[in-house]
KEMIPA-377412 format. One record per residue (C-alpha): residue number from 1; residue in one letter; x, y, z. Coordinates in nm, 2 decimals. Layout:
# residues N
<resi: NUM | resn: a | u: X | v: Y | w: Z>
...
END
This chain:
# residues 211
<resi: 1 | resn: x | u: -3.06 | v: -2.34 | w: -1.00>
<resi: 2 | resn: x | u: -2.99 | v: -1.98 | w: -0.90>
<resi: 3 | resn: x | u: -2.66 | v: -1.84 | w: -0.99>
<resi: 4 | resn: x | u: -2.42 | v: -1.85 | w: -0.69>
<resi: 5 | resn: x | u: -2.34 | v: -1.48 | w: -0.72>
<resi: 6 | resn: x | u: -2.72 | v: -1.39 | w: -0.72>
<resi: 7 | resn: x | u: -2.78 | v: -1.62 | w: -0.42>
<resi: 8 | resn: x | u: -2.51 | v: -1.45 | w: -0.22>
<resi: 9 | resn: x | u: -2.66 | v: -1.11 | w: -0.32>
<resi: 10 | resn: x | u: -3.00 | v: -1.21 | w: -0.21>
<resi: 11 | resn: x | u: -2.86 | v: -1.30 | w: 0.14>
<resi: 12 | resn: x | u: -2.66 | v: -0.99 | w: 0.19>
<resi: 13 | resn: x | u: -2.79 | v: -0.71 | w: -0.04>
<resi: 14 | resn: x | u: -3.17 | v: -0.66 | w: 0.00>
<resi: 15 | resn: x | u: -3.13 | v: -0.35 | w: 0.22>
<resi: 16 | resn: x | u: -3.09 | v: 0.01 | w: 0.13>
<resi: 17 | resn: x | u: -2.76 | v: 0.13 | w: 0.28>
<resi: 18 | resn: x | u: -2.71 | v: 0.50 | w: 0.33>
<resi: 19 | resn: x | u: -2.34 | v: 0.59 | w: 0.35>
<resi: 20 | resn: x | u: -2.23 | v: 0.80 | w: 0.65>
<resi: 21 | resn: x | u: -2.20 | v: 1.16 | w: 0.55>
<resi: 22 | resn: x | u: -1.87 | v: 1.30 | w: 0.44>
<resi: 23 | resn: x | u: -1.72 | v: 1.60 | w: 0.63>
<resi: 24 | resn: x | u: -1.85 | v: 1.92 | w: 0.48>
<resi: 25 | resn: x | u: -1.59 | v: 2.08 | w: 0.25>
<resi: 26 | resn: x | u: -1.51 | v: 2.45 | w: 0.30>
<resi: 27 | resn: x | u: -1.68 | v: 2.69 | w: 0.07>
<resi: 28 | resn: x | u: -1.46 | v: 2.71 | w: -0.25>
<resi: 29 | resn: x | u: -1.31 | v: 3.04 | w: -0.36>
<resi: 30 | resn: x | u: -1.49 | v: 3.18 | w: -0.67>
<resi: 31 | resn: x | u: -1.30 | v: 3.23 | w: -1.00>
<resi: 32 | resn: x | u: -1.38 | v: 3.50 | w: -1.24>
<resi: 33 | resn: x | u: -1.40 | v: 3.28 | w: -1.55>
<resi: 34 | resn: x | u: -1.54 | v: 2.94 | w: -1.46>
<resi: 35 | resn: x | u: -1.52 | v: 2.80 | w: -1.82>
<resi: 36 | resn: x | u: -1.15 | v: 2.89 | w: -1.84>
<resi: 37 | resn: x | u: -1.09 | v: 2.74 | w: -1.50>
<resi: 38 | resn: x | u: -1.28 | v: 2.42 | w: -1.60>
<resi: 39 | resn: x | u: -1.07 | v: 2.38 | w: -1.91>
<resi: 40 | resn: x | u: -0.74 | v: 2.41 | w: -1.72>
<resi: 41 | resn: x | u: -0.88 | v: 2.17 | w: -1.45>
<resi: 42 | resn: x | u: -1.00 | v: 1.92 | w: -1.71>
<resi: 43 | resn: x | u: -0.66 | v: 1.91 | w: -1.90>
<resi: 44 | resn: x | u: -0.47 | v: 1.87 | w: -1.57>
<resi: 45 | resn: x | u: -0.68 | v: 1.58 | w: -1.43>
<resi: 46 | resn: x | u: -0.70 | v: 1.41 | w: -1.77>
<resi: 47 | resn: x | u: -0.32 | v: 1.40 | w: -1.78>
<resi: 48 | resn: x | u: -0.30 | v: 1.16 | w: -1.48>
<resi: 49 | resn: x | u: -0.32 | v: 0.82 | w: -1.65>
<resi: 50 | resn: x | u: -0.21 | v: 0.60 | w: -1.36>
<resi: 51 | resn: x | u: -0.41 | v: 0.64 | w: -1.04>
<resi: 52 | resn: x | u: -0.57 | v: 0.45 | w: -0.75>
<resi: 53 | resn: x | u: -0.86 | v: 0.51 | w: -0.52>
<resi: 54 | resn: x | u: -1.02 | v: 0.35 | w: -0.21>
<resi: 55 | resn: x | u: -1.37 | v: 0.42 | w: -0.10>
<resi: 56 | resn: x | u: -1.71 | v: 0.28 | w: -0.03>
<resi: 57 | resn: x | u: -2.01 | v: 0.25 | w: -0.26>
<resi: 58 | resn: x | u: -2.38 | v: 0.20 | w: -0.19>
<resi: 59 | resn: x | u: -2.61 | v: 0.09 | w: -0.47>
<resi: 60 | resn: x | u: -2.99 | v: 0.08 | w: -0.47>
<resi: 61 | resn: x | u: -3.20 | v: -0.06 | w: -0.76>
<resi: 62 | resn: x | u: -3.57 | v: -0.03 | w: -0.69>
<resi: 63 | resn: x | u: -3.62 | v: -0.23 | w: -0.37>
<resi: 64 | resn: x | u: -3.28 | v: -0.40 | w: -0.36>
<resi: 65 | resn: x | u: -2.97 | v: -0.25 | w: -0.22>
<resi: 66 | resn: x | u: -2.61 | v: -0.34 | w: -0.15>
<resi: 67 | resn: x | u: -2.29 | v: -0.19 | w: -0.02>
<resi: 68 | resn: x | u: -1.92 | v: -0.26 | w: -0.08>
<resi: 69 | resn: x | u: -1.57 | v: -0.14 | w: -0.02>
<resi: 70 | resn: x | u: -1.43 | v: -0.03 | w: -0.35>
<resi: 71 | resn: x | u: -1.06 | v: -0.03 | w: -0.47>
<resi: 72 | resn: x | u: -0.99 | v: 0.10 | w: -0.82>
<resi: 73 | resn: x | u: -0.65 | v: 0.08 | w: -0.99>
<resi: 74 | resn: x | u: -0.60 | v: 0.25 | w: -1.33>
<resi: 75 | resn: x | u: -0.30 | v: 0.20 | w: -1.56>
<resi: 76 | resn: x | u: -0.36 | v: 0.39 | w: -1.88>
<resi: 77 | resn: x | u: -0.65 | v: 0.22 | w: -2.05>
<resi: 78 | resn: x | u: -0.65 | v: -0.08 | w: -1.83>
<resi: 79 | resn: x | u: -0.82 | v: -0.10 | w: -1.49>
<resi: 80 | resn: x | u: -0.89 | v: -0.33 | w: -1.20>
<resi: 81 | resn: x | u: -1.19 | v: -0.28 | w: -0.97>
<resi: 82 | resn: x | u: -1.22 | v: -0.48 | w: -0.64>
<resi: 83 | resn: x | u: -1.55 | v: -0.50 | w: -0.46>
<resi: 84 | resn: x | u: -1.55 | v: -0.64 | w: -0.11>
<resi: 85 | resn: x | u: -1.87 | v: -0.71 | w: 0.08>
<resi: 86 | resn: x | u: -2.16 | v: -0.70 | w: -0.16>
<resi: 87 | resn: x | u: -2.19 | v: -1.08 | w: -0.18>
<resi: 88 | resn: x | u: -2.13 | v: -1.16 | w: 0.18>
<resi: 89 | resn: x | u: -1.82 | v: -1.37 | w: 0.10>
<resi: 90 | resn: x | u: -1.47 | v: -1.27 | w: -0.01>
<resi: 91 | resn: x | u: -1.39 | v: -1.03 | w: -0.29>
<resi: 92 | resn: x | u: -1.51 | v: -0.99 | w: -0.64>
<resi: 93 | resn: x | u: -1.26 | v: -0.85 | w: -0.89>
<resi: 94 | resn: x | u: -1.35 | v: -0.69 | w: -1.23>
<resi: 95 | resn: x | u: -1.06 | v: -0.61 | w: -1.46>
<resi: 96 | resn: x | u: -1.04 | v: -0.50 | w: -1.82>
<resi: 97 | resn: x | u: -0.98 | v: -0.24 | w: -2.08>
<resi: 98 | resn: x | u: -1.07 | v: -0.16 | w: -2.44>
<resi: 99 | resn: x | u: -1.09 | v: -0.53 | w: -2.53>
<resi: 100 | resn: x | u: -1.34 | v: -0.63 | w: -2.27>
<resi: 101 | resn: x | u: -1.37 | v: -0.72 | w: -1.90>
<resi: 102 | resn: x | u: -1.32 | v: -1.03 | w: -1.68>
<resi: 103 | resn: x | u: -1.51 | v: -1.09 | w: -1.36>
<resi: 104 | resn: x | u: -1.32 | v: -1.30 | w: -1.10>
<resi: 105 | resn: x | u: -1.55 | v: -1.44 | w: -0.84>
<resi: 106 | resn: x | u: -1.50 | v: -1.68 | w: -0.54>
<resi: 107 | resn: x | u: -1.56 | v: -1.99 | w: -0.77>
<resi: 108 | resn: x | u: -1.58 | v: -1.88 | w: -1.14>
<resi: 109 | resn: x | u: -1.44 | v: -1.64 | w: -1.40>
<resi: 110 | resn: x | u: -1.65 | v: -1.48 | w: -1.67>
<resi: 111 | resn: x | u: -1.57 | v: -1.26 | w: -1.97>
<resi: 112 | resn: x | u: -1.77 | v: -1.00 | w: -2.17>
<resi: 113 | resn: x | u: -1.69 | v: -0.71 | w: -2.40>
<resi: 114 | resn: x | u: -1.92 | v: -0.49 | w: -2.18>
<resi: 115 | resn: x | u: -1.81 | v: -0.45 | w: -1.82>
<resi: 116 | resn: x | u: -2.14 | v: -0.31 | w: -1.70>
<resi: 117 | resn: x | u: -2.34 | v: -0.60 | w: -1.86>
<resi: 118 | resn: x | u: -2.10 | v: -0.86 | w: -1.72>
<resi: 119 | resn: x | u: -2.13 | v: -0.73 | w: -1.37>
<resi: 120 | resn: x | u: -2.51 | v: -0.71 | w: -1.39>
<resi: 121 | resn: x | u: -2.55 | v: -1.05 | w: -1.54>
<resi: 122 | resn: x | u: -2.34 | v: -1.22 | w: -1.28>
<resi: 123 | resn: x | u: -2.42 | v: -1.02 | w: -0.97>
<resi: 124 | resn: x | u: -2.73 | v: -0.82 | w: -1.03>
<resi: 125 | resn: x | u: -2.54 | v: -0.50 | w: -0.95>
<resi: 126 | resn: x | u: -2.57 | v: -0.20 | w: -1.19>
<resi: 127 | resn: x | u: -2.24 | v: -0.01 | w: -1.20>
<resi: 128 | resn: x | u: -2.16 | v: 0.20 | w: -1.51>
<resi: 129 | resn: x | u: -1.79 | v: 0.10 | w: -1.50>
<resi: 130 | resn: x | u: -1.68 | v: 0.26 | w: -1.83>
<resi: 131 | resn: x | u: -1.83 | v: 0.60 | w: -1.74>
<resi: 132 | resn: x | u: -1.72 | v: 0.58 | w: -1.38>
<resi: 133 | resn: x | u: -1.36 | v: 0.57 | w: -1.49>
<resi: 134 | resn: x | u: -1.41 | v: 0.94 | w: -1.58>
<resi: 135 | resn: x | u: -1.69 | v: 1.04 | w: -1.34>
<resi: 136 | resn: x | u: -1.49 | v: 0.95 | w: -1.03>
<resi: 137 | resn: x | u: -1.22 | v: 1.20 | w: -1.14>
<resi: 138 | resn: x | u: -1.48 | v: 1.47 | w: -1.20>
<resi: 139 | resn: x | u: -1.46 | v: 1.44 | w: -1.58>
<resi: 140 | resn: x | u: -1.73 | v: 1.37 | w: -1.84>
<resi: 141 | resn: x | u: -1.70 | v: 1.03 | w: -2.01>
<resi: 142 | resn: x | u: -1.64 | v: 1.03 | w: -2.39>
<resi: 143 | resn: x | u: -1.95 | v: 1.11 | w: -2.59>
<resi: 144 | resn: x | u: -2.24 | v: 1.35 | w: -2.57>
<resi: 145 | resn: x | u: -2.30 | v: 1.55 | w: -2.25>
<resi: 146 | resn: x | u: -2.67 | v: 1.64 | w: -2.21>
<resi: 147 | resn: x | u: -2.61 | v: 1.89 | w: -1.93>
<resi: 148 | resn: x | u: -2.33 | v: 2.02 | w: -1.71>
<resi: 149 | resn: x | u: -2.30 | v: 2.25 | w: -1.42>
<resi: 150 | resn: x | u: -1.97 | v: 2.40 | w: -1.28>
<resi: 151 | resn: x | u: -1.90 | v: 2.50 | w: -0.92>
<resi: 152 | resn: x | u: -1.74 | v: 2.83 | w: -0.81>
<resi: 153 | resn: x | u: -1.39 | v: 2.70 | w: -0.89>
<resi: 154 | resn: x | u: -1.48 | v: 2.57 | w: -1.23>
<resi: 155 | resn: x | u: -1.51 | v: 2.20 | w: -1.14>
<resi: 156 | resn: x | u: -1.80 | v: 1.98 | w: -1.22>
<resi: 157 | resn: x | u: -2.09 | v: 2.02 | w: -0.98>
<resi: 158 | resn: x | u: -2.34 | v: 1.82 | w: -1.18>
<resi: 159 | resn: x | u: -2.34 | v: 1.62 | w: -1.50>
<resi: 160 | resn: x | u: -2.61 | v: 1.44 | w: -1.71>
<resi: 161 | resn: x | u: -2.47 | v: 1.18 | w: -1.94>
<resi: 162 | resn: x | u: -2.55 | v: 0.83 | w: -2.07>
<resi: 163 | resn: x | u: -2.89 | v: 0.84 | w: -1.90>
<resi: 164 | resn: x | u: -2.73 | v: 0.92 | w: -1.56>
<resi: 165 | resn: x | u: -2.74 | v: 1.23 | w: -1.35>
<resi: 166 | resn: x | u: -2.42 | v: 1.27 | w: -1.15>
<resi: 167 | resn: x | u: -2.38 | v: 1.52 | w: -0.86>
<resi: 168 | resn: x | u: -2.06 | v: 1.60 | w: -0.68>
<resi: 169 | resn: x | u: -2.10 | v: 1.65 | w: -0.30>
<resi: 170 | resn: x | u: -1.73 | v: 1.72 | w: -0.21>
<resi: 171 | resn: x | u: -1.38 | v: 1.77 | w: -0.35>
<resi: 172 | resn: x | u: -1.04 | v: 1.74 | w: -0.19>
<resi: 173 | resn: x | u: -0.68 | v: 1.82 | w: -0.29>
<resi: 174 | resn: x | u: -0.47 | v: 1.51 | w: -0.37>
<resi: 175 | resn: x | u: -0.13 | v: 1.50 | w: -0.53>
<resi: 176 | resn: x | u: -0.17 | v: 1.84 | w: -0.69>
<resi: 177 | resn: x | u: -0.52 | v: 1.76 | w: -0.83>
<resi: 178 | resn: x | u: -0.86 | v: 1.87 | w: -0.70>
<resi: 179 | resn: x | u: -1.06 | v: 1.54 | w: -0.71>
<resi: 180 | resn: x | u: -1.40 | v: 1.42 | w: -0.60>
<resi: 181 | resn: x | u: -1.44 | v: 1.27 | w: -0.25>
<resi: 182 | resn: x | u: -1.82 | v: 1.23 | w: -0.27>
<resi: 183 | resn: x | u: -2.07 | v: 1.18 | w: -0.55>
<resi: 184 | resn: x | u: -2.41 | v: 1.04 | w: -0.63>
<resi: 185 | resn: x | u: -2.53 | v: 0.90 | w: -0.96>
<resi: 186 | resn: x | u: -2.89 | v: 0.84 | w: -1.04>
<resi: 187 | resn: x | u: -3.05 | v: 0.65 | w: -1.34>
<resi: 188 | resn: x | u: -3.42 | v: 0.72 | w: -1.32>
<resi: 189 | resn: x | u: -3.54 | v: 0.48 | w: -1.59>
<resi: 190 | resn: x | u: -3.41 | v: 0.19 | w: -1.39>
<resi: 191 | resn: x | u: -3.47 | v: 0.35 | w: -1.05>
<resi: 192 | resn: x | u: -3.10 | v: 0.30 | w: -0.97>
<resi: 193 | resn: x | u: -2.89 | v: 0.52 | w: -0.74>
<resi: 194 | resn: x | u: -2.53 | v: 0.48 | w: -0.63>
<resi: 195 | resn: x | u: -2.34 | v: 0.68 | w: -0.37>
<resi: 196 | resn: x | u: -1.97 | v: 0.69 | w: -0.37>
<resi: 197 | resn: x | u: -1.74 | v: 0.81 | w: -0.09>
<resi: 198 | resn: x | u: -1.37 | v: 0.82 | w: -0.17>
<resi: 199 | resn: x | u: -1.13 | v: 0.84 | w: 0.12>
<resi: 200 | resn: x | u: -0.79 | v: 0.79 | w: -0.05>
<resi: 201 | resn: x | u: -0.63 | v: 0.89 | w: -0.39>
<resi: 202 | resn: x | u: -0.29 | v: 0.78 | w: -0.50>
<resi: 203 | resn: x | u: -0.07 | v: 0.84 | w: -0.81>
<resi: 204 | resn: x | u: 0.20 | v: 0.57 | w: -0.85>
<resi: 205 | resn: x | u: 0.38 | v: 0.76 | w: -1.13>
<resi: 206 | resn: x | u: 0.45 | v: 1.04 | w: -0.88>
<resi: 207 | resn: x | u: 0.65 | v: 0.80 | w: -0.67>
<resi: 208 | resn: x | u: 0.42 | v: 0.75 | w: -0.37>
<resi: 209 | resn: x | u: 0.09 | v: 0.86 | w: -0.21>
<resi: 210 | resn: x | u: -0.09 | v: 1.14 | w: -0.36>
<resi: 211 | resn: x | u: -0.20 | v: 1.30 | w: -0.04>
END
């Protein structure tokens, strides 16, 4: 018997969805020393341990595609990711931290020490959750970085890490931080591509919305 999550995915997800384009960001002002600007930027953004974002994600794996609304809540090392739409029914919630992840679906709850493996096994979606915690903020994930490119303001423009190539299409100013509003991530060995559009950032420790 097919898994209920996969059955729902088959009904709703076998289409490549292209996200509507984000508004073009103004050309950033150049800095004299991009590496020094990057180090300041990296330290500032890394210091925000509690944050939230809302956006949309489109995922394509070979001939299969899906889309979802995405809400991410981060509290220190613990996180909660809500996906609404990819299964055609209700909301799927993935939450966890250093000790593993729990997937809460419409009918069942599942646990695994690896969030990416858990999500793929139960839904067929490939989402590098552990790395995205950093990539969505325009930061490298822990571990080796194969390649890195900075923009004119010393922020990440492109990153190759953990077998993924990440490219940043736009940034915006939110709560005193310069943060991504659009990015694409491609994993060529699995023919996977995801596109993320972020329309809202919030920082609860700052006592309200970050915008």
